[in-house]
C-alpha positions in Angstrom: 0.0 0.0 0.0 1.3 3.6 -1.0 1.6 6.0 2.0 1.9 9.8 2.0 1.9 12.7 4.2 -0.8 15.4 3.9 1.7 17.6 2.0 3.0 15.2 -0.2 -0.4 15.1 -2.1 -0.2 18.6 -3.1 2.8 17.6 -5.5 0.6 14.7 -6.9 -1.9 16.7 -8.8 -3.4 14.6 -11.5 -1.6 11.5 -10.6 -3.2 8.2 -9.5 -2.0 7.7 -6.0 -3.6 4.3 -5.5 -5.6 1.3 -6.6 -7.8 -0.9 -4.0 -8.3 -4.6 -3.5 -11.2 -6.2 -5.3 -14.3 -5.9 -3.4 -17.0 -8.6 -4.1 -20.5 -7.3 -4.9 -22.6 -10.6 -3.6 -26.4 -10.7 -3.1 -26.1 -10.7 0.8 -24.2 -7.5 0.6 -26.9 -5.9 -1.6 -29.8 -7.2 0.4 -28.1 -5.8 3.5 -27.7 -2.4 1.9 -31.5 -2.8 0.9 -32.6 -3.4 4.4 -30.2 -0.4 5.8 -31.6 2.0 3.4 -35.1 0.7 2.7 -34.6 0.4 -1.1 -36.0 -3.0 -1.9 -36.5 -2.5 -5.5 -36.9 -5.9 -7.3 -33.9 -5.2 -9.6 -31.7 -5.5 -6.6 -33.3 -8.0 -4.2 -35.5 -10.3 -6.0 -33.3 -12.9 -8.0 -36.3 -14.7 -9.8 -38.0 -11.6 -11.0 -34.6 -10.0 -11.9 -33.8 -13.0 -14.1 -36.7 -11.6 -16.3 -35.9 -8.2 -16.0 -33.5 -5.9 -18.3 -30.3 -6.8 -16.7 -30.9 -10.6 -16.4 -29.7 -10.7 -12.8 -29.8 -8.7 -9.8 -27.8 -5.4 -9.8 -26.3 -3.5 -7.0 -27.7 -0.3 -5.9 -25.5 2.7 -7.4 -25.5 4.2 -4.1 -24.1 0.7 -2.6 -21.3 1.1 -5.1 -20.7 4.7 -4.1 -20.9 3.9 -0.3 -18.1 1.6 -0.4 -15.6 4.5 -0.9 -14.1 4.0 2.5 -13.5 0.5 1.8 -11.9 1.3 -1.7 -9.8 4.1 -0.1 -8.5 2.7 2.9 -6.7 -0.4 1.2 -5.5 1.6 -1.9 -3.6 4.2 0.2 -2.8 5.6 3.5 -2.3 9.3 4.5 0.0 9.2 7.5 0.1 11.4 10.5 -3.5 12.5 10.2 -4.9 13.1 13.6 -8.8 13.4 12.1 -10.1 13.3 8.4 -13.7 14.3 7.6 -16.1 13.7 4.4 -16.6 17.4 3.1 -18.6 16.3 0.1 -18.9 14.9 -3.2 -18.9 16.4 -6.9 -20.0 15.1 -10.2 -21.2 11.3 -9.2 -22.0 9.5 -12.1 -23.1 5.8 -12.4 -22.0 4.8 -16.0 -22.9 1.0 -15.8 -24.9 -1.4 -14.2 -23.2 -3.9 -11.6 -24.5 -7.4 -11.9 -24.8 -9.3 -8.6 -21.4 -11.3 -8.0 -19.3 -8.8 -9.8 -15.9 -7.4 -8.5 -15.3 -3.7 -7.9 -11.9 -2.0 -7.2 -11.3 1.9 -6.9 -8.6 4.0 -8.5 -7.9 7.3 -6.9 -6.6 10.3 -8.6 -5.8 13.7 -6.9 -7.4 16.6 -8.2 -6.7 19.4 -6.1 -5.3 20.5 -2.7 -6.0 23.5 -0.5 -4.4 24.4 2.8 -6.7 24.8 5.8 -6.1 26.2 9.3 -5.0 24.0 11.9 -2.4 21.8 9.9 -4.9 20.9 7.5 -5.8 20.4 3.8 -8.8 20.1 1.8 -8.1 17.2 -0.9 -10.3 16.5 -3.8 -9.6 12.9 -5.5 -11.3 11.5 -8.3 -12.6 7.9 -7.6 -13.1 5.6 -10.8 -14.7 2.5 -9.8 -13.7 -0.5 -12.2 -15.7 -3.6 -12.6 -13.6 -6.9 -13.4 -14.0 -7.8 -17.1 -15.5 -4.2 -18.1 -13.9 -2.0 -20.5 -15.3 1.5 -18.6 -15.9 2.3 -15.2 -19.1 1.5 -13.4 -19.1 4.8 -11.2 -16.7 8.0 -11.3 -17.0 10.6 -8.4 -15.0 13.2 -6.9 -14.7 12.8 -3.2 -13.8 15.8 -0.9 -11.9 15.1 2.3 -10.6 17.4 4.9 -7.6 16.2 6.4 -5.6 17.4 9.9 -2.4 16.6 11.0 
């Protein structure tokens, strides 16, 4: 795993700084997300009905794919000597392709911007591109903004 100091990220604008391990998108994960969010749409949770639907199998919720951001990020790279990090927001979230059940996903992270903050901090914007194994284009692309403090 790659490791960086907060200040190192300033010099890495435009560069991919890490790629996560693969994450399995199985039916149990999809059902658990449906239970947590109340989104029980049949294209996600009813394998029999989904088999006759537009995708032929259940698909993961787009927001499930996005919500795994911490999983992708924490095994793609580490920013060391951080006493606190907080999510500040998201920009330009796009779900480009459905994610069939039992797919494997991983995240690629690129530094888009770095701005200094008071209290030894920085606001860092990353582009997160989520790849599905065997696909030629990402399933999700989002800009995530984090505030990090040393």
